[in-house]
C-alpha positions in Angstrom: 128.4 82.2 99.0 125.8 80.9 96.6 124.2 78.8 99.4 124.3 82.0 101.5 122.2 83.8 98.9 119.5 81.1 99.0 119.6 81.0 102.8 119.2 84.8 103.0 116.3 84.7 100.5 114.4 81.9 102.3 115.0 83.5 105.7 113.8 86.9 104.6 110.7 85.5 103.0 109.9 83.4 106.1 110.4 86.4 108.4 108.0 88.4 106.2 105.3 85.7 106.0 105.6 84.8 109.7 105.9 88.4 111.1 103.3 90.0 113.3 100.6 92.2 111.6 99.5 92.0 108.0 101.5 92.2 104.9 99.8 95.5 104.1 101.2 97.2 107.2 104.0 99.7 106.7 106.5 97.8 108.8 106.0 94.7 106.6 106.2 96.8 103.4 109.5 98.4 104.6 110.9 94.9 105.3 109.8 93.8 101.8 111.5 96.7 100.2 114.7 96.2 102.2 114.7 92.5 101.3 114.2 93.3 97.6 117.2 95.6 97.7 119.3 93.2 99.8 118.8 90.3 97.5 119.7 92.3 94.4 122.9 93.6 96.0 123.9 90.1 97.2 123.4 88.8 93.7 125.6 91.4 92.0 128.3 90.7 94.5 128.3 87.0 93.7 128.8 87.5 90.0 132.5 88.2 90.4 132.9 84.8 92.1 131.2 82.8 89.4 133.8 83.4 86.6 131.2 84.2 84.0 132.1 84.6 80.3 132.4 88.3 79.3 129.5 89.5 77.3 127.5 86.3 77.6 123.8 85.7 77.5 123.8 85.9 81.3 124.3 89.7 81.2 121.3 90.1 78.8 119.2 88.1 81.2 120.3 90.2 84.2 119.6 93.4 82.2 116.1 92.1 81.3 115.3 91.2 85.0 116.6 94.5 86.4 114.6 96.5 83.7 111.5 94.7 85.0 112.4 95.6 88.6 113.0 99.2 87.6 109.6 99.6 85.9 107.8 98.0 88.8 109.5 100.2 91.4 108.7 103.4 89.4 105.0 102.3 89.3 104.9 101.7 93.0 106.5 105.1 93.6 103.7 106.7 91.6 101.2 104.9 93.8 103.0 106.1 96.9 102.8 109.7 95.5 99.0 109.5 95.6 99.2 108.3 99.2 101.5 111.3 100.0 98.9 113.7 98.5 96.3 112.1 100.8 98.6 112.8 103.7 98.7 116.5 102.8 94.9 116.7 102.7 94.5 114.8 105.9 97.0 117.2 107.6 94.7 120.0 106.7 91.9 118.2 108.5 94.2 117.8 111.5 94.8 121.6 111.5 91.1 122.3 111.2 90.4 120.1 114.2 93.1 121.9 116.2 91.5 125.2 115.4 88.1 123.8 116.4 89.5 122.7 119.8 90.9 126.1 120.3 87.7 127.9 119.3 84.7 125.7 118.8 82.3 127.7 116.8 79.9 127.2 113.8 82.6 128.7 111.5 85.3 126.3 112.7 82.8 123.4 112.6 82.2 124.2 108.9 85.9 124.3 108.3 86.4 120.9 109.8 83.6 119.5 107.6 85.2 121.0 104.5 88.7 119.7 105.4 87.5 116.2 106.2 85.4 116.1 103.0 88.5 117.3 101.0 90.6 114.5 102.5 87.9 112.0 101.7 87.9 113.2 98.1 91.6 112.9 97.9 91.5 109.4 99.3 88.9 108.4 96.7 91.0 110.0 93.9 94.1 108.2 95.1 92.3 104.8 94.9 90.9 105.6 91.5 94.3 106.8 90.2 96.1 103.8 91.6 93.6 101.3 90.2 94.3 102.8 86.8 98.0 102.7 87.5 97.8 99.1 88.4 96.1 98.3 85.1 98.3 100.4 82.9 101.8 100.0 84.5 101.8 97.0 86.9 99.6 94.4 85.2 101.7 94.5 81.9 104.8 93.5 83.9 103.3 90.1 84.5 104.7 89.7 88.1 104.1 86.0 88.0 106.1 83.1 89.4 108.4 81.2 87.0 107.1 77.7 87.7 110.1 75.8 86.6 111.4 73.2 89.1 114.5 74.2 91.1 116.1 71.0 89.7 115.6 72.2 86.1 118.9 71.7 84.2 118.5 75.1 82.6 118.9 76.8 86.0 122.4 75.5 86.4 123.6 77.5 83.4 126.4 80.1 83.7 127.9 78.4 86.7 124.7 78.6 88.6 124.0 82.3 87.8 120.8 81.5 86.0 119.5 79.7 89.1 120.3 82.7 91.2 118.5 85.0 88.8 115.5 82.6 88.8 115.3 82.8 92.6 115.6 86.6 92.5 112.8 86.7 89.8 110.4 84.7 91.9 111.1 86.4 95.2 111.1 89.9 93.7 107.8 89.2 91.9 106.1 88.4 95.2 107.8 91.3 97.1 106.7 93.7 94.4 103.2 92.4 94.4 103.1 93.0 98.2 104.2 96.6 97.6 102.0 97.2 94.6 99.0 95.6 96.3 99.2 97.8 99.3 100.0 101.1 97.6 98.5 100.7 94.1 95.4 98.5 94.5 97.0 95.7 92.5 95.5 92.2 92.8 97.6 89.2 93.6 97.7 86.7 90.8 96.0 83.4 91.7 96.9 81.5 88.6 100.4 80.7 89.8 99.4 79.6 93.3 99.3 75.9 92.4 102.7 76.0 90.8 104.2 77.5 94.0 102.4 75.1 96.3 103.6 72.1 94.2 107.2 73.2 94.1 109.4 71.4 96.4 112.5 72.1 98.4 114.7 75.1 99.2 113.5 78.6 98.8 110.4 77.6 96.8 108.9 76.3 100.1 109.3 79.8 101.5 107.8 81.4 98.4 104.8 79.0 98.6 104.3 80.0 102.2 104.4 83.7 101.5 102.1 83.4 98.5 99.6 81.5 100.6 99.7 84.4 103.2 99.2 86.9 100.3 96.1 84.9 99.1 94.6 85.0 102.6 95.0 88.8 102.7 93.9 89.4 99.1 92.2 92.7 98.7 89.3 94.1 96.7 91.0 96.4 94.3 91.5 99.2 96.7 94.6 100.6 98.5 95.2 98.1 101.2 97.8 99.8 103.2 96.7 99.5 106.8 97.8 102.9 107.9 96.0 104.6 105.0 92.8 102.9 105.9 93.2 103.7 109.6 93.8 107.4 108.8 90.7 107.5 106.7 88.6 105.9 109.4 90.0 108.3 112.0 89.1 111.3 109.9 85.5 110.2 109.6 85.3 109.4 113.3 86.6 112.9 114.2 84.1 114.5 111.8 81.3 112.5 113.5 82.3 113.8 116.9 82.4 117.4 115.8 78.9 116.9 114.3 77.7 115.4 117.5 79.0 118.3 119.6 77.4 120.8 117.2 74.1 119.0 117.3 74.1 118.8 121.1 74.9 122.5 121.3 72.0 123.4 118.9 69.6 121.1 120.7 70.4 122.6 124.1 70.8 126.1 123.0 74.2 126.1 124.7 77.8 127.0 123.7 79.6 124.7 121.4 82.2 122.7 123.5 84.0 119.4 123.5 82.2 118.3 126.7 83.6 114.8 127.1 86.9 115.3 125.2 85.7 113.0 122.4 86.7 115.5 119.6 90.2 115.9 121.1 90.7 112.2 121.4 89.7 111.6 117.7 91.7 114.5 116.6 94.8 113.1 118.3 94.1 109.7 116.8 93.9 111.2 113.3 97.1 113.2 113.8 99.0 110.1 115.0 97.9 108.0 112.0 98.7 110.7 109.5 102.2 111.1 111.0 102.7 107.3 110.9 101.5 107.2 107.3 103.6 110.1 106.2 106.8 108.8 107.8 106.3 105.2 106.6 105.5 106.3 103.0 108.6 108.6 103.0 110.6 105.6 104.2 109.3 103.4 101.4 110.0 106.0 98.8 113.6 106.3 100.1 114.0 102.5 100.0 112.8 102.4 96.4 115.1 105.3 95.4 118.0 103.6 97.0 117.1 100.4 95.2 116.9 102.2 91.8 120.4 103.6 92.5 121.6 100.1 93.3 120.2 98.9 90.0 122.0 101.6 88.1 125.3 100.8 89.9 124.8 97.0 89.4 124.2 97.3 85.7 127.2 99.5 85.3 129.4 97.2 87.5 128.5 94.1 85.5 128.8 95.8 82.2 132.3 97.0 83.2 133.1 93.5 84.4 132.3 92.2 80.9 134.3 95.0 79.3 137.4 94.1 81.2 
């Protein structure tokens, strides 16, 4: 069972780093959250088979690690809340575009401009808020790799439990950085890259590969979630098409119409991205809520195990 844990960990990280698309896409983020939850659940199930001493130092170390996971997940959830607020603003832009397509007029044109401008302001506010969140809530957690060698004698403590916790710590640090970097504009740490690259054998090779992929996709201090960026771009493109149609009507003294269907196309594109962004963000929040429930249950289960 212990070997199965390391196998699951390595395979999950390899699937994430080798998967199609970027690490900032919602499908990748959902896989990262699911892996984070699965590893923790598998670890807690293993404890009963390790014959650990009741009330030992191992429980304190588990409590410390899960407290760190708890704080990080709450911070990511706050970042996702800002993205959800952007979805609401972008939905208003979608509604304004639908109204324009039904009745293209100077009034509906102004409504589109205001709605898209409001969504733009909400996106900028989300990025500013999440940068501050990253600095105040995520950076202090020090989501760095523990650079001890897998062969370190300390990791064999408590019948191998400390080695399992060490693996969970390193894997969860990277998974949380992927989530935080996409939703909260957190930067990936570069100081630990050498330690990961020089580590040898087992799951550390998978960690090194994933960290290299993260470094290749490192962002610029903004929300990197692909679908968030695509929705923003689609909103601006729809606005430009409405402006173009209005300018053409004014220049030709003709009725305002969507002559080539460009506004409809961009409106549908924006609507699709907003729906994908909302559904994916809701899915991530649900995954994190379930993980927080798992942490509560795991802490109680292991505390009860020590009590009995």
